[in-house]
N, C-alpha and C positions, 0 to 999 in steps of 0.2 A: 605530468600535466596537471597534477592536482592544484598547484600554485597558480596556473595559468586560469583557472576556471572562475568566472565572475559572476554569471547567471544563467538560467534556462533560455532556451532560444526563442521562446514565445512568451505573449504576456498571460496574465494569470485571467483566462476568459472562458474557463470550462474547458480547456484543451486537455485531452486524456491520451494516455500512453499505456502499453503493456510490453512485457519482455518477449518480443517475437525475434530476438537475435538469433540467426542461423537457422530459423524456420525455412522450409523449402520454397524457393520460387522457380517459376518455370518460363517466364518470358525471355527469350534469348537463349535458352538453355537451363537445365537444372543447375541451381546453386544454391548457397544458403544465403540468408538475408543479412547482409553486414550493416545492422543499423537498427534504429528504432523509429516508428512511425508515430508521430505525434497527430492525433485527430481532432479537429476543431468540433466545437458543439454543433454548428450548422455547416452544410456542405456548400460553403460559398467561396469561390475563387477570388483572388485578388482582394481580399479584406483583411485577414489576419497578419499581424505583422511578425516578420522573422528578424531576430538580431544575433549579432555574434556571440558566442559564450565567451570569447577570449579576446585580448588584443592579439594581433599577428598581422601577417603579410598575405595578400591576395596571391595564391598559387596557381589556381585554376578558376576560370569562369566561361560560362557559355552552355551551348548544347550538348548533352550525352544521350544517345537513344534510350539507355534505361533510367537515367536520372532526370531527364528533361532539362529545363533551365537550373543550372547548379552552380554553386560558387564553393571553393575550397580554400580555408584559411589555415596557414601554417601558424601555430603559437609560438610563444618565444622559447619554450621548452621543446620544440620539435614536433608537438603533437599536430596532425592533421585533421581539421574539421570540417566536415562534408555536408553541406545542406542542398537537398535536393527537391525537385519537382515544384519549383517556384512558379508562380503565375507570372511575374515580372521582378525585376530588380528595382532598388530604391535609387540607384544610381548608375552611370556607366563606368562600372568597376573595371580596374585595369590590373593585369599581373603585375607584382610588384608593389601595389599600393598598399599602405598602412592602414589597418583597421583598428578601432578601439572596442572593448568589450562593450556590449549595449548598443553599438551602432547598428542602425537600421540597414539590413541586407536586401530585403524584399519582402514578397506577400506570399503566403502558403497557395499553392496551386494544384492541379492536376496534370502537369506537364510530363511527358516521357512515354516510354513504351512505344517509340515510333522513330524511324530513321529521318523523318523529316521535321527539321525544326519547327516547334510550334504545336507538334501533336499533343492533344489534350482529350479528355474525356474517357480515358482507358481504365480508371479506378477513381475513388473518391478522393476529394480535396484533403490533402495531408501535409506535413513536413517529415522527409526523411532524414535523419540526423546519423552520420557515420563518423566514428572516431577511430583513428589510426596512429599507431605509435611504432618504433623502430625495436625489435627484439634484439637480444645480445648479440646475434651476428649481423645486424644492421638491416635485416629484413622488416618491410613494413607489414604490420599484421593489424588485423580489426579488433578493437575491444568493444565489449558490450556497453553501449550507451546507457542502457535502461538504468544501471546501477549508479551511474555517474548523474543521471538527470535526477533520481531520488536523492541522491546527496545534495542536490542543489535546489530542491523543491521548495525551501524556504527563501530562495534568492530570485523570485520571480518579479519581473518588471511588470508593473501595471500601467495601462493605458485606458483612457476614457473612450468608448466607442459610442 
């Protein structure tokens, strides 16, 4: 997937993140955290822009109880990039739609942790990024996005707020 990567999924606006991959999560049952949470400098929903890290095709879009409003993009090399807890989408994306790296997907939020679509307020505003690849046996496995984000740190898009 390295050749597919173009930019970090948020602008350079003081967003921070740490390596929390596989830390324990308990909502909906004990499990490991399959991603990296990017935290904005202020806890404001529907403000910080989220962009696609790669070119690709929309594979999933809509509500998930754990991930809230989410979108999943399959990159040309087969990596699956999962962006979760959005406040809203930038457009009415459809499965099969082509996406360009750097394209606006939506805005950071605090959606999720609820069966009812639109549940918010159960945690601070952030973007959860998950990255999945197929192993040698063809099984989809989670990889740690933290190191990928660090490698892309000099490829931040800058927006004027």
